[in-house]
C-alpha positions as CSV (number, residue, x, y, z in Angstrom):
1,X,-61.8,89.3,95.1
2,X,-63.9,90.1,98.1
3,X,-67.1,91.9,97.3
4,X,-69.0,94.3,99.5
5,X,-71.8,91.8,100.0
6,X,-69.3,89.2,101.2
7,X,-68.1,91.7,103.9
8,X,-71.7,92.3,105.0
9,X,-72.2,88.5,105.4
10,X,-68.9,88.2,107.3
11,X,-69.9,91.1,109.7
12,X,-73.2,89.4,110.4
13,X,-71.3,86.2,111.3
14,X,-69.1,88.1,113.7
15,X,-72.2,89.6,115.4
16,X,-74.3,86.4,115.4
17,X,-71.5,84.1,116.7
18,X,-69.3,86.3,118.8
19,X,-71.4,89.4,119.5
20,X,-68.9,91.8,117.9
21,X,-70.7,94.5,115.8
22,X,-68.6,96.0,113.1
23,X,-71.5,96.9,110.8
24,X,-71.1,100.7,111.4
25,X,-67.4,100.7,110.7
26,X,-66.2,102.3,107.5
27,X,-66.7,99.7,104.7
28,X,-63.8,100.9,102.6
29,X,-61.4,100.7,105.6
30,X,-62.6,97.2,106.6
31,X,-62.4,96.0,103.0
32,X,-58.7,97.1,102.7
33,X,-57.8,95.4,106.0
34,X,-59.6,92.1,105.1
35,X,-57.9,91.9,101.7
36,X,-54.6,92.6,103.4
37,X,-55.2,89.8,106.0
38,X,-56.1,87.3,103.3
39,X,-52.8,88.2,101.5
40,X,-50.8,87.9,104.8
41,X,-52.3,84.5,105.7
42,X,-52.4,83.2,102.1
43,X,-56.1,82.5,102.3
44,X,-57.2,81.6,98.8
45,X,-60.9,82.5,98.8
46,X,-63.6,84.3,100.7
47,X,-65.3,81.0,101.5
48,X,-62.1,79.8,103.3
49,X,-61.8,83.1,105.2
50,X,-65.4,82.9,106.3
51,X,-65.1,79.2,107.4
52,X,-62.0,80.0,109.5
53,X,-63.5,83.0,111.2
54,X,-66.7,81.1,112.0
55,X,-65.1,77.8,113.2
56,X,-61.7,78.7,114.7
57,X,-61.9,81.0,117.7
58,X,-58.1,81.5,117.7
59,X,-58.3,82.8,114.1
60,X,-61.3,84.9,114.9
61,X,-59.2,86.7,117.5
62,X,-56.5,87.3,114.9
63,X,-59.1,88.6,112.5
64,X,-60.4,91.1,115.0
65,X,-56.9,92.2,115.9
66,X,-56.1,92.8,112.2
67,X,-59.3,94.7,111.2
68,X,-59.2,97.0,114.3
69,X,-56.6,99.7,114.0
70,X,-53.8,99.3,116.5
71,X,-51.4,101.9,115.3
72,X,-50.2,104.2,118.1
73,X,-47.1,105.7,119.7
74,X,-46.0,107.6,122.8
75,X,-46.4,111.4,122.7
76,X,-47.9,111.2,119.2
77,X,-48.4,114.8,118.0
78,X,-46.1,116.5,120.7
79,X,-48.0,119.8,120.4
80,X,-51.1,118.0,121.6
81,X,-49.3,116.8,124.7
82,X,-47.8,120.2,125.2
83,X,-51.3,121.6,125.3
84,X,-52.4,118.9,127.8
85,X,-49.4,119.7,129.9
86,X,-49.8,123.5,129.9
87,X,-53.6,124.1,129.4
88,X,-55.5,121.1,130.7
89,X,-53.6,119.5,133.6
90,X,-53.3,122.8,135.6
91,X,-57.2,123.0,135.5
92,X,-57.6,119.3,136.4
93,X,-55.1,119.7,139.2
94,X,-57.6,121.9,141.1
95,X,-59.9,118.9,141.5
96,X,-59.7,116.5,144.5
97,X,-59.5,113.5,142.2
98,X,-59.0,113.1,138.4
99,X,-60.5,110.4,136.2
100,X,-59.3,110.0,132.7
101,X,-60.6,107.6,130.0
102,X,-58.5,106.5,127.1
103,X,-61.2,105.0,124.8
104,X,-59.9,102.6,122.1
105,X,-56.5,102.7,123.8
106,X,-55.0,100.0,121.6
107,X,-51.6,98.8,123.1
108,X,-51.5,101.7,125.5
109,X,-48.6,104.0,124.5
110,X,-50.8,107.0,124.9
111,X,-52.0,105.9,128.3
112,X,-48.5,105.7,129.5
113,X,-47.7,109.1,128.0
114,X,-50.6,110.6,130.0
115,X,-49.3,108.8,133.2
116,X,-45.9,110.5,132.7
117,X,-47.5,113.9,132.2
118,X,-49.5,113.4,135.4
119,X,-46.4,112.3,137.3
120,X,-44.5,115.4,136.2
121,X,-47.4,117.6,137.2
122,X,-47.4,115.9,140.6
123,X,-51.0,114.7,139.9
124,X,-50.5,111.0,139.4
125,X,-51.1,110.2,143.0
126,X,-54.7,111.5,142.8
127,X,-55.5,110.2,139.3
128,X,-56.9,107.1,137.7
129,X,-56.5,106.3,134.0
130,X,-59.1,103.9,132.5
131,X,-57.7,102.2,129.4
132,X,-60.4,100.4,127.3
133,X,-60.5,98.6,124.0
134,X,-62.7,96.0,122.4
135,X,-59.7,93.8,121.7
136,X,-58.5,91.8,124.8
137,X,-55.1,90.9,123.2
138,X,-54.0,94.5,122.9
139,X,-55.1,95.2,126.4
140,X,-52.7,92.5,127.6
141,X,-49.9,94.6,126.2
142,X,-51.2,97.6,128.2
143,X,-51.1,95.5,131.3
144,X,-47.5,94.5,130.8
145,X,-46.3,98.0,130.0
146,X,-43.6,96.6,127.7
147,X,-42.7,98.2,124.4
148,X,-39.9,97.7,121.8
149,X,-36.7,99.4,122.9
150,X,-35.9,100.5,119.4
151,X,-38.9,102.9,119.5
152,X,-37.6,104.7,122.6
153,X,-35.4,107.1,120.7
154,X,-38.4,108.5,118.7
155,X,-40.5,108.5,121.8
156,X,-37.9,110.4,123.7
157,X,-37.7,113.1,121.0
158,X,-41.5,113.4,121.0
159,X,-41.5,113.6,124.8
160,X,-38.9,116.5,124.8
161,X,-41.0,118.2,122.1
162,X,-44.0,118.0,124.3
163,X,-42.3,120.0,127.0
164,X,-40.6,117.1,128.9
165,X,-37.5,118.1,130.8
166,X,-36.2,114.8,132.1
167,X,-34.2,112.0,130.6
168,X,-37.0,109.9,129.1
169,X,-35.1,106.7,130.1
170,X,-35.8,107.3,133.7
171,X,-39.3,106.0,133.1
172,X,-38.4,102.5,131.9
173,X,-35.9,99.7,132.3
174,X,-34.3,98.2,129.3
175,X,-34.0,94.5,129.0
176,X,-33.3,92.2,126.0
177,X,-34.6,94.7,123.4
178,X,-37.7,95.6,125.4
179,X,-38.5,98.7,127.5
180,X,-40.6,97.9,130.6
181,X,-42.2,101.0,132.1
182,X,-42.3,101.8,135.8
183,X,-44.7,100.0,138.0
184,X,-45.7,103.3,139.5
185,X,-47.3,104.3,136.2
186,X,-49.0,101.0,135.6
187,X,-50.6,101.0,139.1
188,X,-52.7,104.0,138.2
189,X,-54.1,102.3,135.0
190,X,-57.4,100.4,135.1
191,X,-57.7,98.1,132.1
192,X,-61.0,96.8,130.8
193,X,-62.7,95.6,127.6
194,X,-65.2,98.1,126.3
195,X,-66.9,98.2,122.9
196,X,-67.7,101.7,121.8
197,X,-70.3,100.3,119.4
198,X,-72.5,98.6,121.9
199,X,-71.4,99.4,125.5
200,X,-72.7,102.2,127.7
201,X,-71.2,104.8,130.0
202,X,-69.5,103.3,133.1
203,X,-68.2,106.3,135.0
204,X,-68.0,110.1,135.0
205,X,-64.7,111.5,133.7
206,X,-62.8,114.7,133.7
207,X,-61.0,114.0,130.5
208,X,-61.7,111.6,127.7
209,X,-59.2,110.8,124.9
210,X,-60.3,108.9,121.8
211,X,-57.7,109.8,119.1
212,X,-57.9,108.5,115.6
213,X,-60.7,106.0,116.3
214,X,-63.7,107.8,115.0
215,X,-62.3,108.1,111.5
216,X,-62.9,104.4,111.0
217,X,-66.6,104.7,111.9
218,X,-69.5,105.8,109.7
219,X,-71.4,109.0,110.6
220,X,-74.2,107.3,112.5
221,X,-71.7,105.4,114.7
222,X,-69.6,108.5,115.2
223,X,-72.7,110.3,116.6
224,X,-73.5,107.4,118.9
225,X,-70.0,107.4,120.3
226,X,-69.9,111.2,120.7
227,X,-73.2,111.0,122.7
228,X,-71.6,108.3,124.8
229,X,-68.6,110.6,125.6
230,X,-71.0,113.5,126.3
231,X,-72.8,111.3,128.8
232,X,-69.5,110.2,130.4
233,X,-68.0,113.6,130.9
234,X,-68.6,115.8,133.9
235,X,-69.6,119.4,133.4
236,X,-66.5,121.4,132.3
237,X,-64.8,118.1,131.4
238,X,-62.5,117.8,128.3
239,X,-62.7,115.7,125.2
240,X,-59.7,115.1,123.0
241,X,-59.9,113.7,119.5
242,X,-57.5,112.9,116.7
243,X,-56.1,115.4,114.2
244,X,-58.7,114.5,111.5
245,X,-61.7,114.2,113.8
246,X,-64.2,116.9,114.9
247,X,-67.4,117.6,116.8
248,X,-68.6,119.8,114.0
249,X,-71.9,118.7,112.5
250,X,-72.4,116.2,115.4
251,X,-75.4,116.1,117.7
252,X,-73.4,117.2,120.7
253,X,-71.6,120.1,119.0
254,X,-73.6,122.8,120.9
255,X,-72.5,121.3,124.3
256,X,-68.8,121.9,123.7
257,X,-66.4,124.7,122.9
258,X,-63.2,124.0,121.1
259,X,-60.2,125.2,123.1
260,X,-57.4,125.3,120.5
261,X,-56.1,123.8,117.3
262,X,-55.1,120.6,119.1
263,X,-58.6,119.1,118.9
264,X,-59.5,119.5,122.5
265,X,-63.1,120.5,123.5
266,X,-64.5,121.6,126.8
267,X,-68.0,120.6,127.8
268,X,-69.9,123.8,128.7
269,X,-73.4,122.4,129.1
């Protein structure tokens, strides 16, 4: 059994050796994921786990990949994408250039979803999408733009529910059980590692999306990240969060106005 004190020691190891700071992540969520990883990899004891994380850089990468949340899908919550399509993109379309940041993008399904929305609004040509995550291995999947073909049926249904009017298969090529998305979409995606815990703002954006990431942070880290987003948004820019996330009770709440039930806020100050 792994105790809370064991996790604290392990997190200190990660910071001291590799510079990764998970100390403000939700302890309950981390504990569940670490216990699951030990079961998956048949690690018999906490001492063995700590030894492998400290001494084996390949295993360390696996550890980070397992304890960070990489569950995502294309056009997740179709009503959210419908709101982006109908309420947000027409406003952004009045700008000479559009910068969008997907923070904590995981394997990139939501980034490609946004690229499709922009293409259909005839805005992709004047847009850049910044896809960042602290985990380099998931960013490699974003770079390739290849996703399992067996997920395309669900993604197509979500795309249609979001207001899509085309045959979803026009955006990818099927090959040996994989769906490779069009190069035109990938060319507008800038991929970089970025750690929301420790890294600073790196540009000014018109729209920031960080969906279902903050729920894994404690309150102090949530506030830090929301301040980072505030610093990174231009005036009248938009911030989109996940269904269980909010700006209420945060330090930046007064600077934003919620637009609708889809967890999209507009920066007003």
